[in-house]
Phi, psi and omega in degrees: 000141180231125178247124176259107181299145177306135179083002183272352179243136185287139172288155176224162178271138175297124183301135183300335180286342182244350184225150172249131180089191184269119183226133176246134179245123178247113180296140176249306180201153168221106184294141179285157176307143009273359178295155185238002187283146179218135180225139177222155170256130183237128178246125179251125172288164180310136181075351180285151184197165174280168165281169171299142180198168174229167176231130184299330180240017179087177182209141172248130176246133176239111183284128183248340181200152173080206182219130184229183180227147175216145180212136169266149181307126178082356182254176180282157172290141178234138177273140178232143185226167181310134181095340178290142176239125183246130174252122175254111184297160177307133176078359181281120179286126185203171171217162176207155181178195183275165172282171179298335186245352187225135173291163179212137174239136173222156169267130178248127179238126179226165170245147180265137175246115184053040177081002183243134181241348183208146172241110182277145180232205183291158178288152171285119183289160176301323179295315178298316181295311181294324179302319185264335187268352181290143179289000000 
């Protein structure tokens, strides 16, 4: 058994090549082989968001604070709130982030396939975000 005490893992900034705006990533766990699970807590400041991306084995998001947005390629923007659980199937192109006025935190859980858990794509443009995020 391995216990990681709260605060024992350093927070990091979401890399600008994969995120727009201010994003903090707090590692939670990375299961050792043969397990493949990886979990992080991600906090998006207002207007912050991921780039478009996919996951080879899918992704589960558990919203813990604030109000956010999520969209699958070609689909409608969806609002997400604390307690909501979002499943993004393997290979589904999507993005997620905060609303224009409210920060959002979620736990993201993925499995790694051959050491890879995400395929990053182009950024969500301000026009795409505003088009869908406007009230």
